[in-house]
N, C-alpha and C positions, 0 to 999 in steps of 0.2 A: 381571680383571687387565689391566694396560696392554698395548698392542701391543708386540711386540719392538723396533720402531724407537724408540718412545718410551722404553722401558726402557734401551736402549743409550745414548740421548742423556742420560738422567738419570744413568747410571753415569759418563759422561764428565764431566758437571758436578760430580758428587760427588768424582771422582778429582782434578779440578783444585782443588776446595776443600780436600781432604785434603792436597794437596801443600804448602799454606801453613800447615798446623797446626804449632804449636810444642809439642813434648813436653817436659814439665818433670819428671815423676816417674812411677813405676810404681804400678799398683794391679791386683789380680788381675782378669784378663779385661778389661783396660782398653783402650778404643779411643783412638788418638792424637788423634782429633778432639775428645775431651772434655777433654784434658789442658790446653788453654789456659786453662781455667777453674779450674785448681788453683792456689791461692795459700796460703802460710802454713800454719798449724796446722789439722789436721783437728779438728772439734768434736764430731761425732757418728759413731757406728759402727752401721750397720744390719746385722743378722744375719738371714738367711733360715733359718728354723728348722723342722725336721720335727716334726710332732705325734706324741705317743706315747699310745696308747690307755690311758685310766685315769689319765693325768698331767695335772693342770690341766684345761683344756677339751678336751684331746686333739687340738687343731687345729693345722695348719701356721700359722705366723705370722711377721710381721716384727717383730723386737725391736730397739729403739733404745737405745743405751748412750751416756751422756755421757762424752766423753773430753777435756773442756776442763780443762787444768791449773788448779787453784785453785777450781774450781767446787764448790759444796756437795754436788753429786750426782756428782762425778767417780768414774768406775768403776762407776756404778750404772745399772740399767735405769730409763729414764725414760718409756718408752712401749712398749706391745705392741699389735699389730693382727692379730687372728685373721681368716683368710680362709675358714674352714669346711672341714671334712674333712681327710683325709690323702692326699696325692697324690704323695708323694716330692718335697718341696720341694728344689730343688738350686741352680741358679745364677741370678744377676741381672746386669743391665747398665743403665747410664744412657743416656738419650737424649743427643743431641749437645749439648743445652744444660744437661745435668746437673740438670734440674728434675724429671724423671720417671724412675722406676726400674722396669724391667720384670723380673719374676721368674717363673720357670717351674717346673712340676712334671713329673717324668719318667714318672709312672705314668698319671695321668688327662689329661695334656697341657694342662692349663689354664695360662694366662698372666695374671698380675695386674700392673696398672700402678698404681704408687703415686706420688702427688705428694709429693716430698720437698723441693721448692723453696720452696713457700709458707711452711712452718715445718718445718725439718729435725728439730726435736725431736718433732714430732707428725705423722708421715706420714699421708696419707689414701689410701684405695683409691678410684681414680677410674674404673677400667675392668677388666673381666674378659673375656678372649678365650677362648672355650670351644670354638671350631671349628677349632683349629690342625690336628688330625689329619684331620678331614673335608675341609678345603680343600686341604691339601698332600699327604696320603698319608704324611706323616712322623709319627713318634712320638718323644716325649722331647725337647721343646725345651730345649736345653742351654745353649749360649753365646749371649749377647745382645750384639751388637757394633754400636755406634753408627756411623752414616754421616750425612752432612748431610741432615737431614729424614727419615732412614730408620733402620730397625733390621734388621740382618741376623741371622737366627737359625739356628744349626746344630742339626739334629735328630740323634738317636742311633739311631733305628730306623724301622720302617715298619709300616703298617697291614695289609699283606698277610700276612707271616709272623712279624712281631715279631723279625726277625733284625737283623743289623747294617747292611744296605744302607739308605741314607738320602739326605739332601740338605739344602740350605740354603733358607730362605724369607726373602724380602725384604718387609718391611712398611713402610708410612709411619708417621710418628709419631702419627697419629690411630688406628692399629690396623687399617688396611686392608691386605690382602695385595696386593702389587704383582707379584711374580714368584717362581718357584721354580727351583732349580738342583740337578739330581740329581748325586750324587757319581759320578765316573767308575768304571766297572767293566769287567772282562774285558780281553782282549788288545787294546791300543790302540797307535797309533803313538807315543804319549807315554809308554808303559809299561803295565804290568798293574795295573789298578785293582781294589781289593777292595770299593769302594762304601761303605766305612765312613766315619763322621765323628765329630768330637768338639769340637775347638776351632778358633778363627779368629784369625789374626793378620795385620795389614796393614802394609806398608811403602809409604807414599804416594809417596815419592821414586822408588822403583823400580817403581811401578805393579804391585806384587805382593801377592797375597793368599795366605796359606798356610792349609791345613787339616790337621788330624791325625785320628787314628782310635781307636775304642775298641771297643765291643761293643753288641749289641742288647738289647731289652727282656727277652727270655727269659733272658739271662745276668745283667743288672744287677738284676733283681728276684728272682733266686734267692739262697737262703741261701749265704753264702760257703763254708762247710764243704762243702756239697753240690756247689757249683760246682767247687771245687778237686779234688774226688774224681771228677768227671765228665770223663773224658779227651776225649770228643767236644766237650763244651761249652768246654773250654779251648782248643780249636782255633779257636773262633769269636771271635777278637779281631783287631782291625785291625793291619796291619803296614805301613802306607803313610802318606805325607804327599803332599799335592797342591799344586803351584804353579799359581796361577790368574792370568790377566791381569785386573786389577781393572777396567779400563775396559770390557772386553767381557764380563766374568764367564765366560770360557772357560778350561777347564783346559789348561795348557801342558805339564806334566810330572808324572809320578807317581814319587815317590821311595820306594825301599825302606828302611823304618825298622822292623825287626822288634821285636816286644815291646810293642806298643800305646803309641805316642807320644801323650802327653796335652797338657798346657798348652804353648802357644807363646809365647815372649817375644822380641820383636825388641829389639836393643840400642837404648837411648834416647839414646845419645851421638850428637850431630850428626855426620854423615859416616860413621858405622858402617852397614853394610848386611848384617848377619847376624842370625840368630835362633838360639835354642836351644830344645830340648825335652828332656823326660825320658821314658824308656820304663818303664812300670809293671812289666811282667813280667820284663824283662831287666836292669833297674836300671842304665841307662846314660844319659849325657848325649850328645846329638847336636847337631852344629853344621850349620846350613843356610846356605850361602854360595855366591856365584858363583865359578867357577874362572877361570883366566886367559883362557878364551875367552868368558866371560860366561854360561856355563851354570850353572844352579843345581844344587848337589850337596848330599847329606846325608852327614855323616861322624861316626862314633862317636869321641868325644874324651875321655870320662872314665867312670869307674865310681863308682856311688853305693853305699857300704857293701859288704856281701858278697852278690853276686847269688844265690849258692847258697841263702841263707836267705830270699830274696825279701822284702827290706825294704819293697817296694811304694812307690816314689816316687809321690806324689799331687798335689803342687802346688809351683810354683816362683814366685819373685818376683825380678825383676832390678833392680839399683840404677840410679839415674837417670843415672850416668855410664857404665853398661855394664861396670863393672869387677868386679862381684860378683853372686852369685846365691844366694838362699836356696832350700833344698830341704827339703821335709817328707816323711818316710817313715812310712807309717801303722803298719806292723807293729811296728817297734821304738820308735815314739814319739819319733823324733829329728828335730831341726831342724839342718841342716847349712849351712855357708857355704862357697862355692867362689869362689876368686879367678879372675876372668875377664880379667885383664890381658892374657893371651894366650888368646883364645877357642879356639885350636887345641889347647890343652893346659890345661884348667881344673885347678886344684889345690884340694883341700879343706883349709881352714885352721882350721876350727872345727866343733864339734858339741856338742849338748846334748840330753839327754832332757827334753822339754818336756811330756810327757804319756804315759799308758799307750797312748793312740792319738791321733794327730794327723793333721789333714787339710789345711785351707787355711792359707796363710801370706800375709800382706800387710804390707809395710812402709809406714811413714808417708811422706807426700810429701817430707819432708826427710831421710828415711833414718835418723832417730834413734830410731824406735820400730818394734817388730815385733809384730803381732797374730796369734794362732793360734787356730783352732777345731778341734773334735775329730771331728765326724761325717763319715763317708764316704758310706755309703748305709744305709738302715734295716736291710737284711738282710745288710750286710757289716760293720757295726760289731761290736766284740768283745762278749762276753757276761760277765755277772757283774760282779765287782769291776773288771775291765778296761774296762768300758763307762762311761768318764768322758764327761761332756758339759759343755763349758765354752767360754768365750772367755778367753784369757790374754794379757795385755799385758806386753811387756818393753821396757826401755830398752836401746839398743845404742850402745856407745861405741867400736865398732871392735874390741873385744877380748872382750867378754863380754855375754851377754844377762842382764839383771838384772830380776827380776820386779817389776812395778808394781802390778798388780791382777788379780783373777780374778773372773769371773762364773760361778757354778755353775748351769747350766741345769736340772739335775735337782732341785737343792735348791729352786729357784724355781718348779718345776713348769712349765717352759717347753718342754721337749722336747730335740731333738738339734740342736746348733749347727752349721750348715754354712757357707754362703757369706757374705761380708761386703763391705760397701762403706762408703766415707767420705762425709760431707757436711759443709758449713759454711755459716753464714749469709752469709759473705763471698762464697763461690762462687755462692750463690743470687742475691745482690744483683747480682753481675757478669752473670749470665745474664739477669736481668730488664732490666738496663741495655742489653744487646746485643739485646734483643727476641727472646728464645728462643721456639721453637715451643710452643704450648700444646695440651694434650689436652683435648677437650671432656669435661666431667664427665657421667657417665650413671649 
């Protein structure tokens, strides 16, 4: 690993670069630094898919779907790339040039790097990182967040006891570990930390990095029915968010956000300096914003569905103007839209049952389309007829979600559809023109 002085210098440089980034649109777990390469219509949708034993080749895989209007293969799978085995495929993230896609597995901790820039219709596996746990002591590489020339990875657990205490690992784009940062825990001057981690969200203009919290390997690999019935296990969920100084990568404040805060979305509207998150167990929306004295505070601002029924908010997607928020709730299969015109008091204005179980939600770069996938975790997905596995595309006219197409992952013997990312040849060409960082093929 680099010496601390060199790491701090590198973080100063990347913070300066991030401050100049232009955010144009939202994408699930999207870094602001990658957004400057987003232009026009998305052309391909990549879905990181959990293998199912006895279904097809049974392997985790990257599935590519054509979403180009007018294409002969519109709404169809045009490419699949199996990576071997089943390790709880979960989230992905682009490198800063959007040419490479990093994808992780929460069980065996492997990280796969795909080249999606050369030909977005036919991604290639160019690197496998198999020593994440050994080198970092963390388990469950979850969020992949692009920094200039770097990839910041949030872990969910640890190698010592497979509980929720974890940290973040910083890699260079060539796959080398640069530094690691433990999540704060215990009684500290900045608040009481629980050591848990989940998502990452950066506001370059404010030099702020936010992290949220979830649970450890022992819980997320347990059958959901058994987990809910285990009173002790249900106590082992995160209840904090942490405010970090981006330049120094030092925690500045621990915020109390009970109920397992998950995805973090900063408003993408220029001049806005606030973020929102949803809590899985308490079904609330929280606002993270500076108070009159400049101190970051977390405030509960809205309720999602009926918390007594535990609808289980799982993913959120903010509009490009920061005025609206999509929220998916797993248990009731609903997609909700909240008006964020006043972030202090969000109001639900729309809801629709979009599946028997729904998980990830990503709107298109122009906000006119919404894509939804179904799988949460292999052992948390519903059973029997309620275990639908799909990607569904909807058109959004500001009033109604109208079905456009569906890909049935079970019918095609692909597995469980989880995380998704967009790509386009135009974005790849732009990245190449700007001289994006390349990953050596091995």
